[in-house]
C-alpha positions as CSV (number, residue, x, y, z in Angstrom):
1,M,30.5,1.4,-8.1
2,K,33.3,3.1,-10.1
3,D,33.5,6.9,-10.1
4,E,32.9,7.0,-13.9
5,G,29.8,4.8,-13.5
6,R,28.4,7.1,-10.8
7,E,29.3,10.2,-12.9
8,F,27.3,8.7,-15.8
9,L,24.3,8.0,-13.6
10,W,24.3,11.5,-12.2
11,R,24.4,13.0,-15.7
12,Q,21.6,10.7,-16.8
13,L,19.6,11.7,-13.7
14,D,20.1,15.3,-14.6
15,Q,19.0,14.9,-18.2
16,L,15.9,12.9,-17.2
17,G,15.0,15.6,-14.6
18,Q,15.3,18.2,-17.3
19,M,13.1,16.2,-19.6
20,I,10.5,15.9,-16.8
21,A,10.7,19.6,-16.1
22,D,10.1,20.3,-19.8
23,G,7.0,18.3,-19.8
24,L,8.2,15.4,-22.0
25,A,7.2,12.8,-19.4
26,D,3.6,13.9,-19.5
27,E,3.2,13.1,-23.2
28,S,1.7,9.9,-24.4
29,D,5.0,8.1,-25.0
30,G,6.9,9.7,-22.1
31,K,6.1,7.2,-19.3
32,W,9.6,5.6,-19.7
33,I,11.2,8.9,-18.5
34,R,9.7,8.9,-15.0
35,Q,10.4,5.1,-14.8
36,Q,14.1,5.6,-15.8
37,Y,14.4,8.6,-13.4
38,R,13.0,6.4,-10.5
39,E,15.4,3.5,-11.3
40,T,18.4,5.8,-11.6
41,A,17.7,7.6,-8.3
42,I,17.3,4.2,-6.5
43,E,20.6,3.0,-8.0
44,L,22.4,6.1,-6.9
45,G,21.1,5.6,-3.4
46,I,19.4,9.0,-3.2
47,A,15.9,7.4,-3.0
48,K,14.3,4.3,-1.7
49,P,11.8,2.2,-3.7
50,S,9.2,3.0,-1.0
51,D,9.6,6.8,-1.8
52,F,7.7,6.2,-5.1
53,R,4.9,4.0,-3.9
54,K,1.4,5.4,-3.3
55,P,0.3,5.1,0.3
56,R,-2.5,2.6,1.1
57,K,-6.0,3.9,1.5
58,N,-7.4,3.7,4.9
59,H,-10.8,2.0,4.9
60,S,-11.0,1.3,8.7
61,K,-14.2,3.4,9.1
62,Q,-16.1,1.4,6.6
63,I,-14.7,-1.9,8.0
64,N,-15.7,-0.9,11.6
65,D,-19.2,0.0,10.4
66,F,-19.5,-3.3,8.6
67,M,-18.2,-5.3,11.6
68,A,-20.5,-3.5,14.0
69,E,-23.5,-4.9,12.0
70,R,-21.9,-8.3,11.4
71,V,-21.1,-9.2,15.0
72,K,-24.8,-8.5,15.9
73,V,-25.9,-11.1,13.4
74,V,-23.2,-13.8,13.8
75,K,-22.8,-15.9,16.9
76,C,-20.0,-18.2,17.9
77,R,-20.2,-21.7,16.2
78,K,-18.7,-23.5,19.2
79,C,-20.5,-22.1,22.2
80,G,-23.1,-19.6,20.7
81,G,-21.5,-16.7,22.5
82,E,-21.2,-13.1,21.5
83,L,-18.5,-12.0,19.1
84,V,-16.5,-8.7,19.3
85,Q,-14.2,-7.2,16.8
86,S,-10.6,-8.1,17.6
87,R,-9.2,-4.6,16.9
88,K,-10.2,-1.5,15.0
89,G,-10.0,-1.9,11.2
90,S,-9.9,-5.7,11.4
91,L,-12.3,-8.1,9.8
92,V,-11.6,-10.7,12.5
93,A,-13.9,-11.2,15.6
94,D,-13.2,-13.1,18.8
95,C,-15.7,-14.9,21.0
96,K,-16.1,-13.3,24.4
97,S,-16.6,-16.6,26.2
98,C,-14.5,-19.3,24.5
99,G,-11.9,-17.1,22.7
100,A,-12.5,-18.7,19.2
101,R,-11.5,-16.4,16.3
102,Y,-13.6,-15.9,13.1
103,K,-13.0,-14.0,9.9
104,L,-16.3,-12.3,9.2
105,G,-15.5,-10.5,6.0
106,R,-12.9,-10.1,3.3
107,R,-11.4,-7.3,1.4
108,G,-12.3,-6.9,-2.2
109,R,-9.7,-6.6,-4.9
110,K,-9.7,-4.1,-7.7
């Protein structure tokens, strides 16, 4: 990128940052300010897209509780053996005797 292009982006980033600090981004029509700030920071290379993403929620406790009940009820379709959860936080179960894998639940979408 040319020096004058980077200079423009730095000035734009500065102005957008001042607008955010003044509270203009929190108004009803100010959503574009944060979006533009994010895009400019990524283009300048001072931020990664992942810096602005929200972290995923961890539901492994609920999944483990669900799977503990589910493996008691469901048996292997091939040999009738006992199923165990493949790993913590997983909705997949393995048969102890024949090794068959089963998906015993699914995650809901918003």
